[in-house]
N, CA and C atoms as a LAMMPS dump frame, in Angstrom:
ITEM: TIMESTEP
0
ITEM: NUMBER OF ATOMS
198
ITEM: BOX BOUNDS ff ff ff
-5.0000000000000000e+02 5.0000000000000000e+02
-5.0000000000000000e+02 5.0000000000000000e+02
-5.0000000000000000e+02 5.0000000000000000e+02
ITEM: ATOMS id mol type element x y z
1 1 1 N -5.265 -1.79 -20.825
2 1 2 C -5.159 -3.097 -20.222
3 1 3 C -5.675 -4.143 -21.204
4 2 1 N -5.073 -5.277 -21.189
5 2 2 C -5.459 -6.383 -22.064
6 2 3 C -6.766 -6.975 -21.549
7 3 1 N -7.741 -7.224 -22.451
8 3 2 C -8.988 -7.839 -21.969
9 3 3 C -8.725 -9.233 -21.412
10 4 1 N -9.358 -9.529 -20.299
11 4 2 C -9.157 -10.804 -19.626
12 4 3 C -9.937 -11.906 -20.334
13 5 1 N -9.222 -12.92 -20.786
14 5 2 C -9.826 -14.087 -21.43
15 5 3 C -9.164 -15.305 -20.805
16 6 1 N -9.831 -15.908 -19.807
17 6 2 C -9.206 -16.992 -19.061
18 6 3 C -9.074 -18.272 -19.873
19 7 1 N -9.651 -18.291 -21.06
20 7 2 C -9.508 -19.485 -21.904
21 7 3 C -8.214 -19.455 -22.703
22 8 1 N -7.605 -18.305 -22.838
23 8 2 C -6.343 -18.167 -23.578
24 8 3 C -5.221 -17.944 -22.568
25 9 1 N -4.315 -18.921 -22.452
26 9 2 C -3.244 -18.856 -21.447
27 9 3 C -2.333 -17.661 -21.634
28 10 1 N -2.038 -17.306 -22.869
29 10 2 C -1.141 -16.182 -23.128
30 10 3 C -1.773 -14.865 -22.681
31 11 1 N -3.034 -14.685 -23.007
32 11 2 C -3.736 -13.465 -22.615
33 11 3 C -3.853 -13.393 -21.094
34 12 1 N -4.169 -14.51 -20.473
35 12 2 C -4.28 -14.548 -19.018
36 12 3 C -2.946 -14.206 -18.358
37 13 1 N -1.858 -14.804 -18.844
38 13 2 C -0.535 -14.54 -18.279
39 13 3 C -0.163 -13.069 -18.432
40 14 1 N -0.386 -12.514 -19.628
41 14 2 C -0.036 -11.107 -19.864
42 14 3 C -0.894 -10.174 -19.016
43 15 1 N -2.155 -10.513 -18.848
44 15 2 C -3.048 -9.698 -18.016
45 15 3 C -2.583 -9.701 -16.565
46 16 1 N -2.238 -10.88 -16.06
47 16 2 C -1.76 -10.978 -14.673
48 16 3 C -0.437 -10.25 -14.487
49 17 1 N 0.45 -10.314 -15.473
50 17 2 C 1.725 -9.59 -15.388
51 17 3 C 1.482 -8.085 -15.37
52 18 1 N 0.55 -7.625 -16.203
53 18 2 C 0.248 -6.2 -16.243
54 18 3 C -0.364 -5.738 -14.92
55 19 1 N -1.24 -6.561 -14.351
56 19 2 C -1.828 -6.224 -13.055
57 19 3 C -0.753 -6.178 -11.972
58 20 1 N 0.164 -7.126 -12.001
59 20 2 C 1.236 -7.155 -11.001
60 20 3 C 2.122 -5.918 -11.119
61 21 1 N 2.397 -5.482 -12.34
62 21 2 C 3.241 -4.311 -12.546
63 21 3 C 2.562 -3.02 -12.113
64 22 1 N 1.238 -3.031 -12.003
65 22 2 C 0.529 -1.817 -11.603
66 22 3 C 0.405 -1.674 -10.087
67 23 1 N 0.816 -2.678 -9.33
68 23 2 C 0.732 -2.618 -7.871
69 23 3 C 1.86 -1.727 -7.349
70 24 1 N 1.514 -0.673 -6.605
71 24 2 C 2.572 0.203 -6.088
72 24 3 C 3.417 -0.511 -5.037
73 25 1 N 4.714 -0.238 -5.066
74 25 2 C 5.637 -0.818 -4.096
75 25 3 C 5.93 0.249 -3.049
76 26 1 N 5.59 -0.066 -1.816
77 26 2 C 5.762 0.899 -0.733
78 26 3 C 7.086 0.687 -0.017
79 27 1 N 7.57 1.741 0.558
80 27 2 C 8.773 1.705 1.367
81 27 3 C 8.549 0.772 2.561
82 28 1 N 9.599 0.137 3.026
83 28 2 C 9.493 -0.784 4.162
84 28 3 C 8.987 -0.078 5.416
85 29 1 N 9.173 1.233 5.494
86 29 2 C 8.727 1.961 6.681
87 29 3 C 7.208 2.16 6.698
88 30 1 N 6.517 1.698 5.671
89 30 2 C 5.054 1.823 5.662
90 30 3 C 4.394 0.528 6.093
91 31 1 N 5.07 -0.22 6.952
92 31 2 C 4.526 -1.471 7.45
93 31 3 C 3.374 -1.211 8.413
94 32 1 N 2.781 -2.246 8.89
95 32 2 C 1.634 -2.152 9.782
96 32 3 C 1.946 -1.307 11.016
97 33 1 N 1.006 -0.493 11.377
98 33 2 C 1.142 0.355 12.558
99 33 3 C 0.565 -0.4 13.751
100 34 1 N 1.324 -0.464 14.821
101 34 2 C 0.848 -1.172 16.018
102 34 3 C -0.196 -0.337 16.747
103 35 1 N -1.025 -1.004 17.519
104 35 2 C -2.084 -0.33 18.273
105 35 3 C -1.488 0.522 19.386
106 36 1 N -2.189 1.548 19.7
107 36 2 C -1.784 2.44 20.781
108 36 3 C -2.119 1.777 22.122
109 37 1 N -1.151 1.703 23.037
110 37 2 C -1.435 1.083 24.34
111 37 3 C -2.514 1.846 25.104
112 38 1 N -3.269 1.166 25.919
113 38 2 C -4.342 1.792 26.7
114 38 3 C -3.787 2.858 27.645
115 39 1 N -2.604 2.622 28.178
116 39 2 C -2.01 3.565 29.131
117 39 3 C -1.247 4.699 28.451
118 40 1 N -1.445 4.914 27.155
119 40 2 C -0.7 5.944 26.425
120 40 3 C -1.107 7.334 26.898
121 41 1 N -0.121 8.212 26.975
122 41 2 C -0.41 9.59 27.343
123 41 3 C -0.536 10.433 26.068
124 42 1 N -0.675 11.729 26.225
125 42 2 C -0.875 12.621 25.088
126 42 3 C 0.305 12.588 24.118
127 43 1 N 1.521 12.531 24.64
128 43 2 C 2.706 12.499 23.788
129 43 3 C 2.744 11.217 22.944
130 44 1 N 2.4 10.089 23.567
131 44 2 C 2.349 8.823 22.826
132 44 3 C 1.29 8.87 21.732
133 45 1 N 0.149 9.455 22.064
134 45 2 C -0.945 9.565 21.1
135 45 3 C -0.554 10.446 19.924
136 46 1 N 0.087 11.571 20.211
137 46 2 C 0.518 12.469 19.146
138 46 3 C 1.559 11.788 18.259
139 47 1 N 2.477 11.047 18.848
140 47 2 C 3.485 10.321 18.08
141 47 3 C 2.823 9.289 17.166
142 48 1 N 1.831 8.583 17.677
143 48 2 C 1.128 7.573 16.89
144 48 3 C 0.363 8.21 15.73
145 49 1 N -0.279 9.349 15.986
146 49 2 C -1.005 10.064 14.931
147 49 3 C -0.044 10.541 13.848
148 50 1 N 1.096 11.074 14.245
149 50 2 C 2.111 11.498 13.278
150 50 3 C 2.603 10.312 12.445
151 51 1 N 2.749 9.164 13.083
152 51 2 C 3.176 7.95 12.39
153 51 3 C 2.13 7.532 11.345
154 52 1 N 0.87 7.583 11.721
155 52 2 C -0.203 7.212 10.799
156 52 3 C -0.249 8.174 9.614
157 53 1 N -0.145 9.453 9.869
158 53 2 C -0.169 10.449 8.798
159 53 3 C 1.02 10.251 7.863
160 54 1 N 2.184 9.962 8.427
161 54 2 C 3.366 9.711 7.601
162 54 3 C 3.181 8.502 6.693
163 55 1 N 2.582 7.456 7.211
164 55 2 C 2.332 6.257 6.403
165 55 3 C 1.317 6.544 5.302
166 56 1 N 0.281 7.299 5.635
167 56 2 C -0.707 7.664 4.617
168 56 3 C -0.068 8.509 3.511
169 57 1 N 0.816 9.416 3.888
170 57 2 C 1.526 10.222 2.897
171 57 3 C 2.347 9.328 1.962
172 58 1 N 3.002 8.311 2.502
173 58 2 C 3.782 7.396 1.676
174 58 3 C 2.886 6.639 0.7
175 59 1 N 1.738 6.203 1.165
176 59 2 C 0.809 5.475 0.301
177 59 3 C 0.294 6.387 -0.803
178 60 1 N -0.065 7.619 -0.46
179 60 2 C -0.57 8.568 -1.458
180 60 3 C 0.499 8.852 -2.503
181 61 1 N 1.75 9.054 -2.072
182 61 2 C 2.841 9.318 -3.021
183 61 3 C 3.068 8.127 -3.934
184 62 1 N 3.003 6.912 -3.387
185 62 2 C 3.19 5.717 -4.207
186 62 3 C 2.088 5.596 -5.245
187 63 1 N 0.86 5.914 -4.864
188 63 2 C -0.258 5.844 -5.807
189 63 3 C -0.18 6.957 -6.839
190 64 1 N 0.299 8.14 -6.442
191 64 2 C 0.454 9.252 -7.387
192 64 3 C 1.509 8.946 -8.447
193 65 1 N 2.506 8.16 -8.085
194 65 2 C 3.583 7.831 -9.023
195 65 3 C 3.172 6.8 -10.047
196 66 1 N 1.995 6.247 -9.916
197 66 2 C 1.515 5.212 -10.858
198 66 3 C 0.921 5.822 -12.049
């Protein structure tokens, strides 16, 4: 990584570009997970847990690819 020197515009720009390129891009299906309703039954809870695990798997894979 380029050392950050905020007094040099070129170095700052290149550093910010490099940081931006290192941010993993996640699939659209890894969006925010909604809260589980209070009246949820066991099946709803299991579905929500599976959804959370699936999203975590996507995040881990995206980070592993970096």
